C-alpha angles and dihedrals in degrees: 000000000000091000091050093052092050093051099046114114121224087222089063091066109092113255091237091057091048089053091050092049091051092048091050091049093048091047092047093049092046092048091048092051092048092049090049091050092050091050091049092048092049091051089047092049111061090142094217117138114243116228122237110254138188125241090279093055095253120139109256111246112243093016125133132212115164147137112230134189124199134167111247122179090341097311128103104236130190132212140173116227121199131174138146087215119025090206089066117112112277120250118194111206115205107200132219132250119059086266103004113125111203105198093087088061094057094084089063094034107030113198102191090218090132087071092073105016143042091240118210110199097195120193106217126231109298095010132109111307089012096052120119131161086225093067111110117236087216089066092055097097136128092247092053092049092050089050090048090053091052093047092048087052092053091050092051093048090055095040095052097031094239122140094210134015137196120257125209124182125187124202106308086012090059089057089056100035098051089054090051091049091051093047097046109019091157089073097058139067093199143340124234119193116197111194087356115211121221109155108357098187091056090048091052091055092052089050091048092054091046092052094048089055092044096052092042087053093056094038097242098159094172093059092041090057091050092052095044090052088065106041099187092172087083096043136083094210139038111256120220091247090060094044089057092060100029101093093044097049092044095051095044089054093050098247100103133090092323129004092242097042107107097172134033088210096061095027102045114003097051096045089052094048093047095049107116097202094069123068118234089253090053091049092051089049089058091064094039089049093048091053091046094049092050092050092062131076092271097098092044091052091048095052093046094052127090108193089189087075100038107037111041102135133054124177093209135063112285128203127181123199116196136169119228089228093050112123094143081081105009110243095211090055090052091052093048090048093054090052088057094051119092110220137146091244129017133181131176118194123190115200112210098203098042140087120186102337116046091167087066098035104041104017095155092058090046091053091048091054091046092050097044102035117011100046091041090047092222113206100202097078101083093100098027100118 
């Protein structure tokens, strides 16, 4: 028998059987890799909130680090609350997207905001911790999100015993948050817009032109062809074909989430999946929620709105943070928009090493501005451009 096995030729095995063997091997290896990845992700996803500690690893007395759920306008919504001192003023962070919670990214890109605020990283209706298959797509409207922001604010005021709180909106979140601030200014001490939206369709066209010039400059003919096949400069909406390439071409040209983020896979997807404070189910819900949010009317409403015509007055201090490399939401448009807004205090800050997210890219400068200007509500910034 041993001699027979040694002398058998592989060519003697019928081709069909060889094919089956190869398929079985490939399937087994793929299955093994998938099982290993799931095990790793489960180990990496205990979902327990990590306490805030000092340099010696001791839990900071009076700090807060918790995951909270509360029913707002009929929907169970989740949020992460972090603060080194729970008596700090409350800051409600309204994330981008639609449907992209940003707290899971803060392990990779720490902001330090918890030093001065009790930061509430709220996951909006249909997103992340607030995702549910029972949420009606019909309720996913701009008006509903503005109302949700106001109701979350009221809950936080009561919960923390503070008459007014600070409001920060990023990207898509700035589109929602500034409307909430205009509608209910009595709830807020100040509004901070990070990558502040004004007219997003116009901004997209500026970015498109920038990217065409960028890729022509480096001789990337393949990307040029992709861009030229979807000429959004002549459109009043973003076609699906452009949306499929948008994130990739923006990040590779340095004008995406951060100036140095070349890939959303390594820069966003992996940080989310490796965050230990979310369970695997919660992480999966982030991506399901993002897809769901973008399948509703929210994006259409965003691209059809020009805030420069609808929100031109705020009765509270207003501060805009923009990165000089930001073409996701064009920084020059944000600056021009703030000049048009009537407010008791205004401040525009341009970050020279940032693209779309200065709070991730230049957190120390952000904290300096917050400490020196925002918290002190300086009143000499109205013409400081």
